[in-house]
Structure formats: structure tokens, C-alpha cells
C-alpha angles and dihedrals in degrees: 000000000000120000116269127205120197121193128188110222135178121224106236103175146000120199117190119203134179128211134175119258121237129204135199117233125217089262090053098253117145112226136176113253102212092189093067137059130187116222119195133177121214110206127196123197132181137188118279117249138179117218104212134051090233094054091042092058092058105033136095086212089062091053092052091040093054092052095042106023093167127031138150128187124180127179140162114229122196095175104100092199093056094044090051089059094058119089123189111242094027122114125234136188114236116195122201120201128166113264128207120254 
């Protein structure tokens, strides 16, 4: 089994943007499709952290924060159903495993 790394990250921000959709015609011209719009959601996560020594001693966040004291993960999501599940301020586990080429 390949090694696995799990981080606990907090969602700091979601920015939603809209942009027009373009299509390519049969004669290879790129034209604006005014009937469609692409929505995307830029998400920013950071490492969890506990602010006081007392809380750190009893918190799962402290364990993750000690092992990964600084982390940043940013992504753009186009899947509306996935973006709707994410809530700023909530914490999420992110698991990294090696992927095939």
C-alpha cells in the first residue's frame, strides 16, 4: 500500500465568478455564446491551528497543526453541487495519495 498523508484544513474563503461561454463553429471561429454562462468557485483553505496552549493540549486541531503548522490549498471548482457543500469556517480532511501517471 502506498503512503497516505491526511491534512485537516479550514475553508477560509469562496469566491464565485461568472464568465461567458465561448463555442467554436464548424469553420473554427470562436464566438461568444450569449445563452450560456460559466460559474466557477475559487476556494482557499489553510492549516488548522489552536490559539492557546491549554486548547492545544486537548484538541485534534493541535495534533494536525503540529504536524502541518502551515498549509495553503487553493482550487477552482466548476461543479455546483460540490461547491454548495463547502462552508467557510468549517474544517475538512484532505487526503493525499500517489496517483498513477
